[in-house]
C-alpha positions, 0 to 999 in steps of 0.5 A: 871249228867255230860255228856262227848261226842265226835266223833262216832269213839271214841274207849276208854281211852288209859291208856298206852299213855305217857300222861295218868299219868296226862291227860284223853287220848281219842283214836279214830279209826284213831289213833287220840287222845283228851286230858283233865285233871281230875278236869278241868270240875267243878261246880261253887263251884269247885267240879267235874261237876255233870251236863252239857255236854262237847262235846270234838271233836276228836284231841282236848285238854284242857290245864293245868290250864284251868277250865270249869264251869257248873251250870245247866243241860241244859248247853253245851260246844262244842269244835270242832275237832282238837282244843286246849284250852291253859293253864289257860283259864276260861270258865264260862257257864251261867255266871252271867255277863252283856251281854246286853252291847257292852262288859263285860270289865269294860271300865271305868277302861281302860281310855276309854270314853265308860262307863259300863251300869250296871248290867242287873238284880236287886240284 
């Protein structure tokens, strides 16, 4: 089951907000809002998320075209208060990419003398 968490002073979804026709608009007691787009939180196959936890802080927003991918129930993404993720950002929790080196960038392709050390798992 996917969980969405936020600040304790959350009062509900504001369906009358001017952005409510495109965004989920979360309202708080002090008048602050958080925004996110339906379809931006997904599974690896791009279906709506069925597991994981997103904590979206008060006053924060997720930009158009941003995708947050979950694939396991224990995964959590915490976005603090008054933060915003720009448009087109891709966040892959539990991603299957090399994490044991100094970078996940394919350095060999950039002309750097540094070299990618290979995958950390056996295919």
